[in-house]
C-alpha positions as CSV (number, residue, x, y, z in Angstrom):
1,M,-130.5,169.3,38.5
2,V,-133.8,169.7,40.2
3,N,-133.4,171.1,43.7
4,P,-135.0,169.4,46.7
5,G,-137.7,171.6,48.3
6,T,-138.6,173.4,45.0
7,P,-142.0,173.0,43.3
8,F,-142.3,170.2,40.7
9,G,-141.0,171.3,37.3
10,Q,-138.9,174.2,38.7
11,K,-135.2,174.3,38.4
12,I,-132.9,176.7,40.3
13,L,-129.9,177.7,38.2
14,D,-126.8,179.3,39.6
15,S,-125.8,182.0,37.1
16,Q,-122.3,183.4,36.6
17,I,-121.4,186.9,35.4
18,V,-119.6,186.5,32.1
19,A,-119.4,190.2,30.9
20,V,-119.9,193.7,32.2
21,T,-120.1,197.0,30.4
22,V,-120.1,200.1,32.6
23,Y,-121.9,203.3,31.6
24,N,-122.2,206.6,33.5
25,Y,-125.3,205.7,35.5
26,Q,-125.8,202.0,34.8
27,A,-124.2,198.8,33.8
28,W,-125.0,196.0,31.3
29,V,-124.3,192.7,33.1
30,T,-124.4,189.4,31.2
31,R,-125.0,186.3,33.2
32,R,-124.9,182.7,31.9
33,A,-126.5,179.6,33.3
34,V,-126.5,176.1,31.8
35,V,-129.5,173.7,32.0
36,S,-130.4,170.3,30.5
37,L,-133.9,170.4,29.3
38,S,-136.3,167.4,29.6
39,G,-138.7,168.3,26.8
40,E,-141.4,169.1,29.3
41,E,-142.5,172.6,30.4
42,Q,-140.2,173.9,33.2
43,E,-139.8,177.0,35.2
44,L,-136.2,178.1,35.4
45,V,-135.2,180.3,38.4
46,I,-131.9,182.3,37.9
47,T,-129.9,183.1,41.0
48,P,-128.2,185.1,42.4
49,L,-129.6,188.4,41.2
50,P,-129.0,191.7,43.0
51,V,-131.8,193.4,44.9
52,T,-131.1,196.6,42.9
53,L,-131.9,194.9,39.6
54,A,-134.0,197.1,37.2
55,T,-136.6,194.4,36.3
56,D,-137.8,196.2,33.2
57,S,-134.3,195.8,31.7
58,M,-134.1,192.0,31.9
59,R,-133.6,190.1,28.7
60,V,-133.4,186.3,28.1
61,S,-131.9,184.4,25.2
62,S,-130.8,180.8,24.5
63,V,-128.3,179.0,22.4
64,G,-128.1,175.4,21.4
65,T,-129.6,172.8,19.0
66,A,-132.8,172.2,20.9
67,V,-136.1,173.7,19.8
68,L,-137.1,176.1,22.6
69,K,-140.3,178.1,23.2
70,L,-140.0,180.8,25.8
71,L,-143.3,181.3,27.5
72,G,-142.5,184.3,29.5
73,V,-140.1,186.2,31.8
74,R,-140.9,187.6,35.2
75,C,-139.0,189.0,38.2
76,D,-140.3,188.1,41.6
77,R,-138.9,190.1,44.5
78,R,-138.0,188.2,47.6
79,Q,-137.2,189.5,51.1
80,T,-133.5,189.5,51.7
81,T,-130.9,190.7,54.2
82,E,-128.4,191.6,51.4
83,P,-127.1,195.1,52.0
84,I,-127.8,197.6,49.2
85,G,-124.7,199.6,48.2
86,K,-121.4,199.3,46.6
87,E,-119.9,195.8,46.3
88,A,-116.2,195.1,47.0
89,T,-114.4,194.2,43.8
């Protein structure tokens, strides 16, 4: 689904947390998003991500039968009003 109001070729994907491993001072969080590819170059935007994300720890992988070439991964910080702190569980 291409979202209205987004640049051409950009898809906003809602991700879901599917696994969490907690360590003493950090956590490994695995998110999953599903996308149908068109065969053309596309920019995929994964949301929602926390403002406290350690951007140098991001990893991306894919599964499926399609031939996929990953051109790059980047994290752009956006202004937010999300409070930083412990989340209720």
